[in-house]
Structure formats: structure tokens, C-alpha cells
DRENDO-1510 file (C-alpha; in Angstrom, 1 decimal, always signed):
<recs>
REC; n; res; u; v; w
REC; 1; MET; +0.0; +0.0; +0.0 .
REC; 2; ASN; +1.2; +3.5; -0.9 .
REC; 3; SER; +2.3; +5.5; +2.2 .
REC; 4; GLU; +0.4; +8.6; +1.0 .
REC; 5; LEU; -2.8; +6.5; +0.7 .
REC; 6; ALA; -2.2; +5.0; +4.2 .
REC; 7; ARG; -1.7; +8.5; +5.6 .
REC; 8; ARG; -4.9; +9.8; +4.1 .
REC; 9; ILE; -6.9; +6.8; +5.3 .
REC; 10; ALA; -5.5; +7.2; +8.8 .
REC; 11; PHE; -6.3; +11.0; +8.8 .
REC; 12; THR; -9.9; +10.2; +7.6 .
REC; 13; LEU; -10.4; +7.6; +10.3 .
REC; 14; GLY; -9.0; +9.9; +12.9 .
REC; 15; ALA; -11.3; +12.8; +11.8 .
REC; 16; LEU; -14.3; +10.4; +12.0 .
REC; 17; LEU; -13.2; +9.3; +15.5 .
REC; 18; VAL; -12.9; +12.9; +16.7 .
REC; 19; LEU; -16.3; +13.7; +15.2 .
REC; 20; ARG; -18.0; +10.8; +16.9 .
REC; 21; ILE; -16.4; +11.6; +20.3 .
REC; 22; GLY; -17.3; +15.2; +19.9 .
REC; 23; THR; -21.0; +14.4; +19.5 .
REC; 24; TYR; -21.0; +13.0; +23.1 .
REC; 25; ILE; -19.6; +16.2; +24.7 .
REC; 26; PRO; -22.5; +18.3; +25.9 .
REC; 27; ILE; -22.8; +22.1; +25.5 .
REC; 28; PRO; -22.2; +23.7; +28.9 .
REC; 29; GLY; -25.2; +25.3; +30.6 .
REC; 30; ILE; -27.9; +23.2; +28.9 .
REC; 31; ASN; -30.3; +21.4; +31.2 .
REC; 32; SER; -30.3; +17.9; +29.7 .
REC; 33; ALA; -33.6; +16.9; +31.3 .
REC; 34; VAL; -35.4; +19.8; +29.8 .
REC; 35; TRP; -33.8; +19.4; +26.4 .
REC; 36; ALA; -34.7; +15.6; +26.4 .
REC; 37; HIS; -38.3; +16.6; +27.0 .
REC; 38; VAL; -38.2; +19.1; +24.0 .
REC; 39; VAL; -36.7; +16.5; +21.7 .
REC; 40; ARG; -39.3; +13.9; +22.7 .
REC; 41; ALA; -42.1; +16.4; +22.1 .
REC; 42; GLN; -40.8; +17.3; +18.6 .
REC; 43; ASP; -39.6; +13.8; +17.6 .
REC; 44; GLY; -41.8; +13.5; +14.5 .
REC; 45; GLY; -41.1; +17.1; +13.4 .
REC; 46; ILE; -38.2; +19.0; +11.9 .
REC; 47; LEU; -36.2; +18.5; +15.1 .
REC; 48; GLY; -36.4; +14.8; +14.6 .
REC; 49; VAL; -35.1; +15.1; +11.0 .
REC; 50; PHE; -32.2; +17.3; +12.2 .
REC; 51; ASN; -31.4; +14.8; +15.0 .
REC; 52; ALA; -31.4; +11.9; +12.5 .
REC; 53; SER; -29.1; +13.7; +10.1 .
REC; 54; SER; -26.7; +14.7; +12.9 .
REC; 55; GLY; -26.4; +11.1; +14.2 .
REC; 56; GLY; -28.2; +11.9; +17.5 .
REC; 57; ALA; -26.0; +14.9; +18.3 .
REC; 58; ILE; -29.1; +17.2; +18.5 .
REC; 59; ALA; -30.7; +15.0; +21.1 .
REC; 60; ARG; -27.5; +15.0; +23.2 .
REC; 61; MET; -27.1; +18.7; +22.5 .
REC; 62; SER; -23.4; +18.2; +21.8 .
REC; 63; ILE; -20.8; +20.8; +20.9 .
REC; 64; LEU; -20.7; +19.4; +17.4 .
REC; 65; ALA; -24.5; +19.5; +16.9 .
REC; 66; LEU; -24.2; +22.9; +15.2 .
REC; 67; GLY; -22.4; +21.6; +12.1 .
REC; 68; ILE; -21.8; +24.2; +9.4 .
REC; 69; LEU; -24.4; +26.7; +10.6 .
REC; 70; PRO; -21.9; +29.0; +12.4 .
REC; 71; TYR; -19.8; +29.3; +9.3 .
REC; 72; ILE; -22.8; +30.2; +7.2 .
REC; 73; SER; -24.0; +32.7; +9.7 .
REC; 74; ALA; -20.6; +34.4; +9.7 .
REC; 75; ALA; -20.5; +34.5; +5.9 .
REC; 76; VAL; -23.9; +36.2; +5.8 .
REC; 77; ALA; -22.8; +38.7; +8.5 .
REC; 78; ILE; -19.7; +39.6; +6.5 .
REC; 79; GLN; -21.8; +40.1; +3.4 .
REC; 80; LEU; -24.2; +42.4; +5.3 .
REC; 81; VAL; -21.3; +44.4; +6.9 .
REC; 82; ALA; -19.7; +44.8; +3.5 .
REC; 83; TYR; -22.9; +46.3; +2.2 .
REC; 84; PHE; -22.5; +49.2; +4.7 .
REC; 85; SER; -18.7; +49.4; +4.7 .
REC; 86; ALA; -17.0; +50.9; +1.6 .
REC; 87; ARG; -13.5; +49.6; +2.7 .
REC; 88; LEU; -14.7; +46.1; +3.2 .
REC; 89; ARG; -16.6; +46.2; -0.1 .
REC; 90; ARG; -13.4; +47.3; -1.9 .
REC; 91; LEU; -11.5; +44.4; -0.4 .
REC; 92; GLN; -14.2; +41.9; -1.4 .
REC; 93; THR; -14.3; +43.1; -5.0 .
REC; 94; SER; -10.5; +43.1; -5.4 .
REC; 95; GLY; -10.5; +39.3; -5.5 .
REC; 96; GLU; -7.7; +37.1; -4.1 .
REC; 97; ARG; -5.4; +40.1; -3.6 .
REC; 98; GLY; -8.0; +41.7; -1.3 .
REC; 99; ARG; -8.6; +38.5; +0.7 .
REC; 100; ARG; -4.8; +38.2; +1.3 .
REC; 101; ARG; -4.6; +41.8; +2.3 .
REC; 102; SER; -7.5; +41.4; +4.8 .
REC; 103; LYS; -5.7; +38.7; +6.7 .
REC; 104; PRO; -3.0; +40.4; +8.8 .
REC; 105; SER; +0.1; +38.3; +9.3 .
REC; 106; HIS; +1.0; +39.5; +12.7 .
REC; 107; GLY; -2.4; +39.0; +14.4 .
REC; 108; PHE; -3.5; +42.6; +14.6 .
REC; 109; SER; -5.7; +44.4; +12.2 .
REC; 110; ARG; -4.9; +47.8; +10.7 .
REC; 111; CYS; -8.2; +49.5; +11.2 .
</recs>
């Protein structure tokens, strides 16, 4: 077996293991008894569909139950802010060069 292929398979299996373990870590501050009651009440509805697609992470209210939603929300927020900010709009329209410029290399932004 090719060592590159073995490395990729090991990475994939490791990522799946981290994902499965992460679905059992609950979000702090959530009352699990109340959440279990809500999930049981909405079992046949949309919450049940989301729970089935997340592998039960919604019912356990795990830290990985959110999935890609925070990324999508951040992308929408940036689009809205760019609508009102001329500087950010110019960076967005300048393409790859603007994206590279908007990421400061030293950790501080030049506002």
C-alpha cells in the first residue's frame, strides 16, 4: 500500500473518531432533562429530522451539533457588513489580492 494513501486513510479515520467523540460532549449550561423533553415532544417534526441527520447529536445537544451553521452565519454577517462598509466592499471586489490583504500576518488588524 502506498504510504500517501495510508496516511490519508489514517487521517480520515482519525477525523471520524474525533467527530464521533465530539458528538458526546454536551454544551455547557444546557439542562439535559429539559432538552430531552423538548426532543421527545418534537420527535416527528423537523427537530427529529435534524437529529437523525446529525447522528443523534441534537438529542444529546453536543458541541458538534451545530455543524456548518456558524460558518454560514458568519459569511452572511460579513456580506451584510460589507454592504455598509466601503472599505470592506473594496476588499471583497478586489478578489484574491483583497482576501490576502484582509488577513494580517501579525495577528493585529490595521483599522
